VOMI-409932 format. One record per residue: x negated, y, z of N, C-alpha, C in turn; residue in three letters. Coordinates in pm, whole numbers, padded with zeros to 5 digits, always signed. Each point is the difference from the previous one (the first is absolute). Example, Ala and Ser with C-alpha at 12.3 -4.5 7.8 and 13.67 -1.06 7.14 Angstrom:
<atoms>
-01319-00569+00780+00089+00119+00000-00090+00120+00000ALA
+00035+00105-00072-00082+00119+00006+00077+00109+00073SER
</atoms>
This chain:
<atoms>
-02462-02284+01983+00123-00069+00031+00076-00023-00130MET
+00067-00108-00011+00089-00023-00113+00143-00013+00053THR
+00095+00024-00087+00141-00008+00038+00050-00138-00042ILE
+00004-00091+00095+00034-00139-00030+00144-00034+00032GLU
+00077+00096+00049+00140-00024+00031+00085+00093-00086THR
+00124-00039-00026+00089+00084-00077+00094+00079+00091GLN
-00021-00008+00128+00091+00061+00096-00059+00126+00061SER
+00085+00097+00026-00039+00117+00077+00099+00021+00116ASN
+00073-00109+00034+00107+00009+00098+00012-00131+00075ARG
+00027+00009+00132+00023-00119+00081+00105+00033+00106VAL
+00078-00099+00038+00099+00019+00106-00024-00098+00113GLN
+00022+00047+00121-00006-00083+00120+00125+00026+00082TYR
+00034-00095+00086+00112+00017+00092-00057+00001+00140ILE
+00030+00105+00074-00051+00015+00135+00051-00111+00091GLY
-00086-00040+00095+00039-00102+00097-00008+00050+00144ASN
-00024+00131+00016-00009+00058+00132-00135-00018+00067GLY
-00093-00070-00065-00131-00025+00061-00116+00037-00093ALA
+00007-00035-00126-00111+00022-00094-00020+00149-00028ALA
-00124+00042-00004-00033+00139-00035-00096+00009-00119THR
-00057-00112-00042-00096-00002-00111+00064-00070-00119VAL
+00000+00070-00115+00062-00053-00120-00099+00009-00115PHE
-00046-00115-00052-00097-00001-00111+00062+00056-00128PRO
-00077+00076-00073+00042+00051-00130-00067-00086-00107LEU
+00078-00071-00080-00057-00093-00098-00040+00067-00131PRO
-00027+00129+00006-00044+00074-00118-00113+00095+00041PHE
-00091+00033-00093-00112+00087+00034+00046+00144+00024PRO
-00070+00066+00091+00027+00139+00035-00134+00071+00013VAL
-00018+00112-00070-00124+00077+00011+00007+00103+00113TYR
+00115+00066+00015+00016+00102+00103+00122-00030+00085GLU
-00014+00022+00131+00111-00021+00092+00122+00082-00040GLU
-00023+00120-00051+00110+00092-00031+00090-00049-00113SER
-00041-00102-00073+00083-00049-00111+00099-00108+00043THR
+00000-00037+00129+00094-00101+00049+00122+00069+00057VAL
+00118-00044-00044+00127+00051+00050+00069-00110+00078ARG
+00066+00038+00109+00074-00095+00083+00145+00046+00008LEU
+00093-00094-00027+00142+00027+00007+00063-00101+00096TYR
+00101+00046+00075+00074-00088+00091+00145-00005-00045GLN
+00058-00119+00009+00140-00017-00035+00019-00038-00145GLY
+00127-00013-00038+00036-00038-00136+00104+00097-00056LEU
+00006+00008-00132+00104+00077-00067+00005+00145+00040GLY
+00121+00056+00005+00015+00143+00029-00053+00040+00138PRO
-00007-00094+00093-00050+00030+00133-00152-00006+00012GLY
-00066-00031-00109-00146-00012+00003-00063+00138+00023GLN
-00107+00005+00081-00069+00126+00022-00150-00021-00005LYS
-00070+00103-00048-00146-00007-00002-00053+00035+00138GLU
-00101-00075+00042-00065+00022+00129-00133+00069-00029VAL
-00023+00115+00061-00121+00077-00028-00104-00008+00110ALA
+00036-00056+00115-00096-00009+00111+00027-00125+00080GLN
-00090-00030+00093+00017-00118+00084-00065-00125-00057GLY
-00087+00020-00100-00072-00113-00058-00131+00049-00060PHE
-00094-00094-00018-00126+00027-00067-00022-00110-00104GLN
-00077+00033-00100-00042-00097-00100-00148-00026+00025VAL
-00035-00127+00018-00140-00035+00025-00054-00082-00117THR
-00128+00013-00027-00065-00080-00104+00012+00057-00140GLY
+00047+00126-00014+00011+00059-00134-00133-00009-00073ALA
+00002-00041-00125-00121-00014-00079-00067-00136+00013GLY
+00060-00090+00083-00054-00135+00017+00104-00102-00046THR
-00035-00125+00009+00091-00108-00042+00105-00033+00106ALA
-00013+00055+00120+00093-00032+00109+00060+00129+00056SER
+00120+00032-00047+00067+00124+00040+00122-00036+00084VAL
+00015+00069+00114+00113-00023+00089+00069+00132+00031ASP
+00130-00006+00020+00075+00110+00056+00022-00036+00146LEU
-00046+00085+00090+00009-00027+00143+00093+00103+00063VAL
+00109-00047+00058+00098+00089+00062-00036+00023+00147MET
+00028+00120+00048-00027+00033+00140+00088-00081+00094ASP
+00123-00029-00043+00094-00080+00080+00065-00102-00092ALA
+00034-00118+00051+00061-00101-00087+00139+00043-00046PRO
+00031-00023-00127+00135+00033-00049+00102-00096+00061PRO
+00121+00046+00013+00106-00080+00060+00028-00128-00077GLY
+00056-00097+00070+00035-00130-00058+00101+00021-00115HIS
-00033-00051-00117+00088+00009-00116-00015+00126-00084GLY
-00082+00096+00044-00019+00123-00076-00085-00028-00124LEU
+00051+00038-00115-00072-00023-00125-00100+00112-00022VAL
-00126-00037-00025-00107+00094-00030-00043-00020-00144LEU
-00008+00108-00075-00050-00004-00137-00124+00085-00006THR
-00108-00059-00049-00128+00070-00013-00038+00005-00147MET
-00035+00119-00046-00034+00019-00141-00127+00081-00014MET
-00072-00029-00107-00116+00082-00037+00048+00100-00105ARG
-00020+00129+00025+00041+00105-00093-00121+00089-00031MET
-00065-00030-00111-00118+00075-00044+00048+00121-00081VAL
-00054+00119+00025+00041+00118-00077-00027-00021-00150PRO
+00087+00059-00081-00015-00011-00145-00095+00111-00049TYR
-00126-00013+00038-00102+00096-00040-00121-00074-00053THR
-00083+00072-00074-00127-00056-00046-00108+00067+00082GLN
-00072-00079+00078-00100+00057+00089-00143-00017-00052GLU
-00016-00065-00114-00133-00024-00054-00028+00093-00116MET
-00119+00054-00003-00044+00083-00111-00139-00046-00041SER
-00014-00040-00124-00131-00043-00052-00057+00111-00087LEU
-00125+00032+00025-00066+00104-00079-00081-00064-00111GLU
+00006+00058-00119-00075-00049-00112-00150+00012+00029ASN
-00070-00112-00007-00142-00002+00025-00037-00005+00148GLY
+00100-00005+00087-00026-00003+00144-00025-00141+00048GLY
-00029-00012+00128-00022-00131+00061+00130-00080-00004ALA
-00013-00129-00018+00116-00088-00009+00000-00096+00118PHE
+00104+00007+00081+00013-00087+00115+00111-00100-00026ASN
-00035-00127-00013+00099-00104-00030+00106-00011+00110ALA
-00036+00023+00125+00095-00008+00110+00110+00106-00015GLN
-00038+00120-00044+00097+00106-00022+00100-00040-00106THR
-00049-00058-00108+00087-00046-00108+00092-00113+00048LEU
-00053-00093+00077+00079-00111+00055+00114+00052+00087GLU
-00030+00093+00088+00104+00056+00088+00106+00074-00081GLU
-00043+00069-00106+00097+00070-00085+00096-00099-00065HIS
-00052-00108-00055+00086-00101-00061+00091-00066+00105PHE
-00053-00023+00120+00082-00056+00108+00118+00092+00031ASP
-00028+00129+00011+00108+00096+00031+00103+00004-00112ARG
-00044-00009-00124+00095-00003-00111+00089-00124+00009GLN
-00058-00113+00034+00079-00122+00014+00100+00015+00115GLU
-00042+00062+00109+00091+00024+00113+00117+00088-00043MET
-00028+00102-00080+00105+00088-00049+00098-00077-00090GLN
-00053-00085-00085+00085-00082-00087+00088-00091+00084ILE
-00055-00060+00104+00078-00087+00088+00112+00077+00069GLN
-00027+00123+00042+00103+00083+00062+00116+00021-00097GLN
-00033+00037-00123+00104+00024-00100+00079-00128-00030LEU
-00070-00113-00009+00068-00128-00025+00094-00036+00114ALA
-00044+00022+00124+00084-00030+00116+00125+00087+00001GLU
-00015+00128-00034+00115+00090-00007+00097-00046-00109GLU
-00053-00040-00113+00085-00046-00111+00077-00127+00037MET
-00060-00086+00080+00069-00122+00044+00122+00033+00084GLU
-00001+00115+00069+00112+00039+00084+00101+00087-00073ARG
-00029+00039-00124+00085+00092-00075+00112-00073-00073ALA
+00108+00071-00021+00109-00051-00084-00042+00025-00144ILE
+00010-00104-00083-00047+00012-00137+00110-00039-00097LYS
-00005+00061-00118+00092-00035-00108-00063-00114-00081HIS
+00084-00080-00067-00056-00105-00086-00084+00061-00111PRO
-00092-00079-00055-00087+00047-00106+00078+00054-00120GLU
+00117-00054-00025+00077+00040-00118+00083+00125+00023SER
-00003+00057+00120+00083+00118+00030-00055+00125-00063ALA
</atoms>
């Protein structure tokens, strides 16, 4: 898989009927998807009542058990742990897929940091 999008976040507005929400970014594990409801200080993370389908494929969806209310803002984010899960041994077998997934995860981590920085208050460069 390659990381062809610069996004790790998407928002939808509930209409009281839809329960399937496509994620326009790659996801390797269901556990890395976070769901938030609401906006601003009233926003809360939702830990249950949904599943992520298609993890590891090109078509990933967040499927809610019940449709969110009309006008409810849903924010879905991919949050990959900041860990290194690959270990290469000197003289050992080399699997290109393992290396590809490692680089993908690094790109996902970079996107997470970039998205957080876009929401941060920043001082001018000359400060």
